[in-house]
C-alpha positions, 0 to 999 in steps of 0.5 A: 282734721283729715282724720276727723273727716274720715271718722263716722258721722256719729263719732264726729258729732259726738266729739263736736257735742263735747266741744259745745258742752265745754263752751257752756261750762266756760261761759263762752256760749256765743258760738254754741249754736254754730257748733251744735249745728255742725254736730247736727249736720254730721248725722243729718239731724234736726230738731225744734221745740214747737207747739203741737196740738194735743191734750195734757190731762185725762179728762181734757176734751179740748185740744191746745198747743203742747210744747214738744220737741220735734226731731228728724232722725236721719241717722237712725235710718243709716244705723238702725241698730245704734238706737238699740246699742249700749243699753240694758234691761230695766229689770237687770239694771240696764235702763235707769228707772223712769218713774211714772206720775201714776206710780207716785200719785194714783189720783193724778189726772196729768198724762205722762206725756201729751196725747197727740191730736188724731189729725197728725199723720204718721210722719209727724208722729214719728218726729215726735215719738221715734226713739233717738240714737245716743248721739242724737240724745246728747245733742238735745242734752247739750241744748238743755245745758245751754238753755239752763246756764244762759237763762233764768232757771226760775223762769217757767217758760225756760223750764217748759222748754227744758222739759220738752227736750228731756221728754224727747230724749226719754222716748223709747219704743219699749222693745228690747233688743239683744246685742252681741257686743254688750250681751253682758248688760242684758237687753237694750231698751234705750240708746245709752244708759248715761244719756237716758239718766241725764234726760231724767235728771233734766226732767227733774230740774224742770218739774220741781217747781210744779205741785203736780210733779214735785213728788215725782221729781224728788223720788226720781232724783233719789232713784238716780242717786241709788242707781250708781250702786247697780251692777249693770250696766258695766262701767265700759257702757256707762263711760261711752258718752260721759264727756258729751252727756254732761251727767253730774257725779254721784256726790253732786247728785247727792247734794242736789237731792239734799237741797231739794229735800230741804226745800220740800221741808224734809229737813231731817232727811236732808240733814242726814244726807249733808252729814254723809257728804260732810257738808257741815254748814248745810247740815247745821242749817237743817237743824236750825230750820228744824229748831234743833238749836242745841244740836246745831250749836254742838255741831258748830262748836265741834266743827269750829274746833276742828276747822273754823270757817266764816259760814259756821261762825255766821250759823253760830251767830244766827243761833246765839243772836250775838253780832260778835260771831258775825264780826268774827266771820268777817275778819276770818274771811279777810273781809270778803264773806258778804253773808257776815255783813248781811247778818250784821246789817239785819241785826242792827236793823232789827235793833233800830240802829239804822246808820250801822245797818246801812253801812253793813248792807253797803259792804255786803252789796259791794261784794255780792250785789245780787241780793234783792232783799238786802237792797230792799232793806237798805232802801227802807233804812234810808227812807226812815233816815230821810236819805231820799236820794240814796233810797232812790238809787238803792230801790232802783238797784233792787228792781234791777235785780228783781223786777217783780218786786212790787214793794220796791217799786212802791218805795221807789215811788215814795222816794221820788215823791219825797224829792218832788219828782211826781212824774217819776213817782207816778211811773214807779207806782204804775209798775208797782200796781201792775205787779200787785193788782190785788193790793188796795194800798198800792192803788190808794198810793197811786191815787194820791200821787195822781191827785197831786199831778192833777191826773184825772185818768189815773185817779179814776183808774185807781178809784175803779180798782179800789171798787173792784177790790171791795174797798168802796169805803176808802173812796173819799167824798172830797176826792170824788167831788174834786174830780167831778167838779173838774170835769163839770167845769172843764178845768184846764191845766191838768196832767199832760195839758188835758182839760176836764171834759176829756174825761167826761165819758170815763167818769160817767162809766166809773159812776155806772160801775160804782153804783152797780157795786154799791148804791148806798153812798149818798154823795156818789148819787149827788156827784153823778147827778152833777155830771149828768146835768153837765152832760145834758142828761137831765132825766138821768140826773133827776133819777140820781137825785131821787136815789140820793135822797133815799140813800141819805135818809137811810143813813140820816136817822141812824147817825148819832154824831151831831156834826155828821147829822147836821151835814147830812141834814143840809145835804138832804135839804139841798137835794129836796130843793133841787128836786122841787125846782127841777120838777117845776120845769115845764118839760118835766111835767109828766115826770112831776105828775108821777113823782111829785106826790111821793116826793112830797110825802118823803119831805113831810116824813123827813120833817116829822122825824126831824121834829121828833128828834128836836122834841127830845130836848137834847140841846139841838143846834138852831140850824136844825130848827131852821132846816125843819122850817125849810122842810115843812115849807117845802112839803107844803109847797110840793103838796100844793103843786101836787094838788094843782097838778091833779086838778089840772089833769082832771 
């Protein structure tokens, strides 16, 4: 300890960073922050990932907070030459090639780095842009390593943080300096070749998920693989920070490049890469994706003859569709290769042998439970077998592995519903709809569960979402009528002890929204008029019934189904009767003078058209003739009222 304290600060910091890196490798990340803080204090260095106002695109004019790494470079002032030490000339191979976005895509509008706001002063800019020393760089790389191994690598926010740290490592001033100690390596443009390469590697990891940067990440990874063959810098320079930087070996980078190419669809190139690395299962999978099954089978049989492996047996089973190969893989692995049982389970599931599929999936999940798709398929099989208690457990594990799996939440709700646990089913469907708001099937299922619970708020919410998704045709007259009547009658015993009138305003807003999207459904106007009457909005109710009779007549005379025609005819007659009785009331006298004549003409026209249909002699029901008589009588009554009103006004 005394010898270490006598060493220069940058040496102490480098050794402590190596310790921090080992902690991450062995999963002992709890003391990592304290160890890294000790390394920072040794060189008077501090950093933070924070938001800085700026722009990210070429034509962007409005500034937003950009995620960047602010670093204080106290050690750079103490050893000004260190930032330029141990580097090399980019043209001579001393600095790794840093591909620019514009070099990959000259049409891109994304800047290489955020353009900082002019409001920032020089001190703040220096913390964001000043090149770092080699030790400071490996401190940030250690943080990247810790974030990567302790967080979800598919979380975009985590990738943004890693990208901010990597971009700070890659900051250079572009000015090369010659150093006598490393003159053989040429000009020194970065603090250290290996730490700079590692920064590029982490930037690749953080950019593969974005469409705008995916190509640059792939080409950059290729460049990092190729640079191992460069003559400069020397081996001595490359190994200076080898234990602290955490840079992968050549074959690890080659494997990562092959995997990335495979995911991007470049399967033939990835196949050649895996062949060079003698990674036969990956090479076979590339051939299978490319549908070169004959070549894949030949390669598998050749490798099985040389050295059999469970994975190769599974690949052969995938090609030949023979479950015996999966069983061979299972036995060869001494019943430890979970993929064999997953493949067997999928085979039995596809053949409809659900009990065997469930058994195979159970064996696979006992070994490796982190496969959400297998939990889901097992749960579906149990649902079909009506093992609802088992499916509740299975889908619960599925959403535990993949929380955003909306279909798993929906199937969990179906399992609870089948067991009579409606409240749990409602909670699960809420989660399913939250994760997949654009699926009308989710909202329709949610509506059905809420109806069973007498949850008017949930029913109204589900109906509104169906309208927003342009699925108005899926609104059922029966459900809308039941909800409206529950509100009008102030029904008791609803969900959570609520009463009907508590939802009057919410339902009224729903009708307003619904009629703004679709005004051609007669039953909507009829139920809204009932609600408006209950709310004391009598003039609005009258207007709704006028719209109801117009919408009904627009559909009535095109209807060819006798039963549907009769139902609509009765609704039209009831609507006319209510309108006539409403206009006869004294406080509607002014409206009656304006609307009575038009209403009488509408009733007379309906009677005329109904009479014409009856005259066709197609065996019309007697109820239609009764409706005709009512319409004619009502038309005469309205005409008489209109004539009397006109005389009174004169």
